[in-house]
C-alpha positions in Angstrom: 0.0 0.0 0.0 1.3 3.4 -0.9 -0.1 6.5 0.8 -0.6 9.7 -1.2 0.2 11.9 1.7 -2.2 14.5 0.3 -5.0 14.4 2.9 -5.2 14.2 6.6 -6.3 10.9 8.1 -5.7 9.1 4.9 -7.4 5.6 4.7 -5.6 2.9 2.8 -7.7 -0.2 2.0 -6.8 -3.9 1.6 -9.0 -6.9 1.0 -7.8 -10.4 2.1 -9.2 -13.9 1.7 -11.0 -15.7 4.6 -7.9 -17.9 5.2 -5.9 -14.9 6.6 -6.2 -15.0 10.4 -3.9 -12.1 11.4 -2.5 -8.8 10.0 0.9 -7.3 10.6 1.2 -3.6 9.6 4.8 -2.5 9.0 5.1 1.1 7.8 8.2 2.5 6.2 9.0 6.0 7.4 10.0 8.7 5.0 12.2 10.3 7.7 14.4 8.0 9.8 14.1 10.3 12.8 10.3 10.0 12.9 8.6 7.3 15.0 5.3 5.4 14.7 2.8 3.5 16.8 0.2 1.2 15.4 -3.1 1.0 17.2 -5.3 -2.1 16.4 -5.5 -5.8 17.1 -3.6 -8.3 15.0 -6.5 -10.9 14.9 -8.8 -10.4 11.8 -12.5 -11.0 12.0 -14.7 -11.3 9.0 -15.5 -7.9 7.6 -13.6 -4.7 8.3 -10.7 -4.2 10.8 -9.3 -0.7 11.2 -5.7 0.1 12.1 -4.3 3.5 13.0 -0.7 4.4 12.4 0.4 7.4 14.4 3.5 8.9 12.9 5.4 11.5 15.0 8.0 13.7 13.4 11.2 14.7 15.2 9.7 18.1 16.1 6.7 16.4 17.7 4.1 17.0 15.0 1.8 14.0 14.4 -0.1 12.6 11.5 -2.5 9.6 11.5 -2.9 7.1 8.7 -5.5 4.4 8.6 -5.4 0.9 7.1 -8.8 -0.8 6.6 -8.4 -4.5 6.1 -11.5 -6.2 4.8 -11.6 -10.0 5.3 -13.9 -12.1 3.1 -16.4 -14.4 4.7 -15.4 -18.1 4.6 -17.3 -20.5 2.4 -15.6 -23.5 4.0 -18.1 -25.9 5.6 -15.7 -28.8 6.1 -15.5 -30.5 9.5 -12.2 -31.3 11.0 -13.3 -33.3 14.0 -16.2 -35.6 14.8 -16.6 -37.6 18.0 -19.5 -39.5 19.6 -19.0 -40.1 23.3 -20.9 -43.4 23.2 -19.0 -45.1 20.3 -16.3 -44.9 17.7 -17.2 -43.1 14.4 -15.9 -44.6 11.1 -14.3 -43.6 8.8 -11.9 -40.9 10.0 -12.9 -37.4 9.2 -12.1 -36.4 5.6 -13.2 -33.6 3.3 -14.4 -36.2 0.8 -16.6 -38.0 3.3 -20.1 -36.8 4.3 -21.6 -40.0 5.8 -20.2 -41.6 8.9 -21.3 -44.7 10.9 -21.1 -45.8 14.5 -22.2 -49.0 16.2 -23.5 -48.6 19.8 -24.6 -51.2 22.3 -28.2 -51.8 23.1 -28.1 -49.8 26.3 -27.2 -46.6 24.4 -30.4 -44.7 23.6 -29.1 -41.3 22.9 -25.8 -39.7 21.8 -23.6 -36.7 22.5 -21.5 -35.6 19.5 -18.7 -33.1 19.3 -18.0 -31.4 16.0 -15.4 -28.9 14.9 -15.1 -27.1 11.6 -12.0 -26.2 9.6 -13.0 -22.6 9.5 -14.3 -20.3 12.2 -17.6 -18.6 12.2 -20.0 -21.2 10.9 -23.2 -22.3 12.5 -24.7 -25.8 12.9 -28.1 -27.3 12.6 -28.9 -30.8 13.7 -31.9 -32.7 12.2 -33.3 -36.1 13.0 -34.1 -38.4 16.0 -35.7 -35.5 17.8 -32.5 -33.8 18.7 -33.0 -32.1 22.0 -30.1 -29.7 22.3 -27.8 -28.0 19.8 -25.2 -25.6 21.0 -23.7 -23.5 18.2 -23.2 -19.8 17.7 -21.4 -17.7 15.1 -17.7 -17.8 15.6 -18.0 -21.0 17.7 -16.5 -24.1 16.0 -17.8 -26.9 18.3 -21.3 -28.3 18.9 -22.7 -30.8 21.2 -25.8 -32.7 20.1 -27.7 -34.8 22.6 -30.5 -37.2 21.5 -33.8 -37.6 23.2 -33.5 -41.2 24.5 -35.0 -42.3 21.2 -32.5 -44.5 19.4 -34.3 -47.5 18.1 -32.6 -50.9 17.5 -31.1 -50.7 14.1 -30.1 -47.6 12.1 -30.8 -44.1 13.4 -29.9 -41.0 11.4 -28.5 -37.8 12.7 -28.0 -35.1 10.1 -25.7 -32.1 10.7 -25.7 -29.1 8.5 -22.7 -26.8 8.6 -23.4 -23.3 7.3 -20.3 -21.2 6.8 -20.0 -17.4 7.2 -20.5 -16.9 3.4 -24.1 -18.3 3.7 -26.6 -21.0 3.2 -25.7 -21.6 -0.5 -22.3 -23.0 0.7 -23.7 -25.4 3.4 -22.5 -29.0 3.7 -24.6 -31.8 5.1 -23.2 -34.7 7.1 -25.1 -37.8 8.0 -24.2 -40.0 11.0 -25.7 -43.4 11.0 -26.0 -44.7 14.5 -26.6 -48.5 14.5 -28.0 -49.5 17.9 -27.4 -53.3 18.4 -30.1 -55.7 19.5 -30.1 -56.6 23.2 -28.8 -60.1 22.4 -26.0 -58.7 20.2 -24.4 -57.0 23.2 -24.1 -58.5 26.6 -21.8 -58.2 29.6 -23.0 -61.6 31.0 -20.6 -64.6 31.2 -21.7 -67.8 29.5 -19.7 -70.0 31.9 -16.4 -70.2 33.7 -14.2 -73.2 33.3 
């Protein structure tokens, strides 16, 4: 960025993609005896972040410059982590996989899932099996979904929609098939001891 130095409180603008997490502003002074202070946080949120560069000349006069960094909204709806407390989900999380399976014993009638996304700022929706609680807010990357004690024997479907900051048109849908075993398929009883 090159300032014109023609106006007071000049604003320089820069657009960055959603993958950029922080900004470092490094001004080059025209006079080596001048000093500068940068006011603003390094962490970039989606949208506009303003930085002020206070330049002080050797004689004490001061001039402010502004850098406005505009970060694009993320369209990334990929998950990076998926866990069910009551069982092991297969296969491992991958960007190319949208359906996962888990086998749970007969005594498991609901599930608690933990999900994280690759990108910050998305929101989650859970659909199916009368999901009773979903915790997700903008800029939160984890969600816990608890079922309503309603897993039937056989396949149960929990659908998770991840909607990235860029909007609904970029959403991605994940299906978790929870297979609850029959009572006779899972037992902690001993048949005999020899």
